[in-house]
Every structure is written in structure tokens, then in C-alpha cells.
C-alpha positions in Angstrom: 124.2 103.1 89.4 124.1 103.2 85.6 123.5 99.4 85.4 120.8 98.1 82.9 117.9 96.5 84.8 118.5 93.1 83.2 122.1 93.2 84.5 121.5 94.4 88.0 122.8 92.1 90.7 120.9 91.7 94.0 123.3 93.8 96.0 123.1 96.8 93.6 119.3 96.4 93.6 119.2 96.4 97.4 121.4 99.6 97.5 119.2 101.3 94.9 116.1 100.5 96.8 117.6 101.8 100.1 118.5 105.0 98.3 115.1 105.4 96.6 112.9 104.6 99.6 115.2 106.3 102.0 115.0 109.6 100.1 111.2 109.4 99.9 111.1 108.8 103.6 113.4 111.8 104.2 116.6 110.0 105.0 119.7 112.1 105.7 123.2 111.5 104.3 124.1 110.3 107.8 121.2 107.8 107.9 121.9 106.6 104.4 125.6 106.2 105.2 124.7 104.0 108.2 122.2 101.9 106.3 124.6 101.2 103.3 127.8 101.1 105.4 129.4 103.9 103.4 130.8 107.3 104.3 128.5 110.4 104.5 130.2 112.1 101.5 129.3 109.2 99.3 125.7 109.0 100.7 125.3 112.7 100.2 126.5 112.4 96.6 123.9 109.7 96.0 121.1 111.9 97.4 122.3 114.9 95.3 122.5 112.8 92.1 119.1 111.3 92.8 117.4 114.7 92.9 119.4 115.9 89.8 118.2 112.9 87.8 114.6 113.0 89.1 113.7 116.6 89.8 110.0 115.8 89.7 110.4 113.9 93.0 111.7 117.0 94.8 108.8 119.0 93.2 106.3 116.3 94.5 107.8 116.3 98.0 107.8 120.1 98.3 104.2 120.4 96.9 103.0 117.6 99.2 104.6 119.3 102.3 102.9 122.6 101.4 99.5 120.8 100.8 99.6 118.9 104.1 100.6 122.1 106.1 97.6 123.9 104.5 94.9 121.2 104.7 96.2 118.6 107.1 95.4 115.9 104.5 96.7 114.2 101.4 94.9 111.9 98.9 95.7 108.8 96.9 95.2 108.8 93.2 91.8 107.2 93.8 90.8 110.2 96.0 91.0 108.5 99.3 91.8 111.1 101.9 94.5 110.5 104.5 94.6 112.8 107.6 98.0 113.7 109.0 97.4 115.0 112.5 101.1 115.2 113.3 101.5 118.2 111.0 99.7 120.3 113.6 102.0 119.3 116.4 103.9 121.9 118.5 106.9 119.6 118.2 109.1 120.3 115.2 110.2 116.6 115.2 106.5 115.5 115.0 105.7 118.0 112.3 108.7 116.6 110.3 107.4 113.1 110.8 104.0 114.4 109.5 105.7 115.8 106.4 107.4 112.4 105.8 104.1 110.6 106.4 102.3 112.9 104.0 104.9 112.3 101.2 104.6 108.5 101.7 100.9 108.2 102.3 99.7 108.9 98.7 102.2 106.4 97.3 101.6 103.6 99.8 97.9 104.4 99.9 97.6 104.0 96.2 99.4 100.7 96.3 97.0 99.6 99.0 94.0 100.8 97.0 95.2 98.9 94.0 95.8 95.6 95.8 92.4 95.9 97.5 90.7 96.4 94.1 92.5 93.4 92.8 91.4 91.3 95.8 87.8 92.3 95.4 87.8 91.3 91.7 89.8 88.2 92.0 87.2 85.6 93.2 84.9 86.6 90.3 87.7 86.5 87.7 88.8 83.1 88.9 85.2 81.8 88.9 84.5 83.3 85.4 87.6 81.4 84.1 86.3 78.2 85.6 89.2 77.8 87.9 89.3 76.1 91.3 92.1 78.4 92.4 91.5 80.4 95.6 93.1 83.4 97.1 94.6 82.7 100.5 96.2 85.9 101.7 97.8 89.2 101.0 101.4 90.1 102.0 102.0 93.8 101.2 101.8 94.0 97.4 101.6 90.2 97.0 98.7 87.9 96.8 99.1 84.2 97.6 96.8 81.6 96.0 96.2 77.9 96.3 95.7 76.2 92.9 95.4 72.7 91.6 98.7 71.9 89.9 97.0 71.3 86.5 95.5 74.8 86.4 98.5 76.8 87.7 99.5 78.3 84.3 95.9 79.3 83.5 95.4 80.7 87.0 98.6 82.8 86.7 97.3 84.3 83.5 94.0 85.3 85.1 95.7 86.6 88.3 98.3 88.7 86.4 95.6 90.2 84.2 93.3 91.0 87.1 96.1 92.6 89.2 97.6 94.6 86.3 94.2 96.1 85.4 93.0 96.6 89.0 93.3 100.4 88.9 91.0 100.6 85.9 88.6 102.1 85.0 88.8 104.5 88.0 92.4 105.5 87.3 94.4 105.1 84.0 98.0 104.7 85.2 100.5 106.4 83.0 103.1 103.7 83.7 102.0 100.1 83.2 101.6 98.0 86.3 103.6 94.8 85.7 102.9 91.8 87.9 105.3 88.9 88.4 103.7 85.6 89.2 105.2 82.1 90.0 103.8 78.7 90.9 105.6 76.7 93.5 104.9 74.2 96.3 104.8 77.0 98.9 105.3 80.8 99.2 109.0 80.6 100.1 109.8 78.6 97.0 107.9 81.0 94.8 110.4 83.7 95.7 
């Protein structure tokens, strides 16, 4: 949308996310138009512009489809293999679902791998820092903690550092992983 990130309003961000994730999941102009409540021409223009601006995404999608057709599997950046049985289906619709799943699996799988690595390291990192903070639960790419109010700021620093470095040393990410953390009386207030 040509809006600097620091000036992006919530509605524009929501639309951008719908376009970004929709394209990765194989959304059509018709589907995107319905999701954003716009006409198909505008939705088609968003999709066309997206691939013009980010041609590497089209390359990734095409290469991933070819790989899954050949091997039946894809892998995360950590090497965890994901089997996509739908790619062998007699049904064209199921094969297309398999292609979409193959495109998504390495991305979502890597995110899951990273959050798991962070969760495994977190108790030790908190104990090493002498904190009484404890991890309560995971919600997608979030971790929720319970901390004494007096140590919240120190806990946030340890949590952020542990999560941001979770991929290392197995994988050196080319784009920094940035973690947002907030302290509040409950999870809802932290958002």
C-alpha cells in the first residue's frame, strides 16, 4: 500500500495481511475480493502487483510445487520433513490442496520449530537469570508467562533474547527475528 510501517493503521495492516497470507495459501482474485469486500478487478491487481514486487515468492511457490510433486515431501529450514499425501490424489482439487499445503508447511513448520526451541530453552534461561517467572502456555507464535511484578522487566529481557535467538546455532536466519513483549495483568491486556 506504500505506507511506511510506522504509519500503518490497523485496517491497512489487516488488508495487507489478508493479501499476503491469502496469496501464499493460493487465494484467487474472487476469494480475495470476498475477503476484503472489494471488486475482483482490484483484488486481481493486488495479486499481480504483489508478485511483481516480490518475484522470489512466485519462484518459491513454483519450486515447492515441483518438489512436492516429485518427492511427496517438503522440509522446514531445520530439516524436519513434512509428508504431503494429498499430492498423490486422483482428485485435482485434493492435489491443489496438497500444493497449497506444501507451500505453507515449510513456513508454518519453521515457525513451529522456532517456538518449540524457544520453549525448550526458556526454563533454563529464566532459572539462570534467577527469575521466578514461569512459562504458562503457547498460543501460535506467542508464549504467555506468569511473573512477579517486581521482575517483569528483567523477565521480558530474558524472554525476548531467548526467543529471538531460538533458531541458533542450528540455523542462522538472514532476517532478524524480532520479538514484542509486554507485561500486563492478563493476556488480553497485554495485546
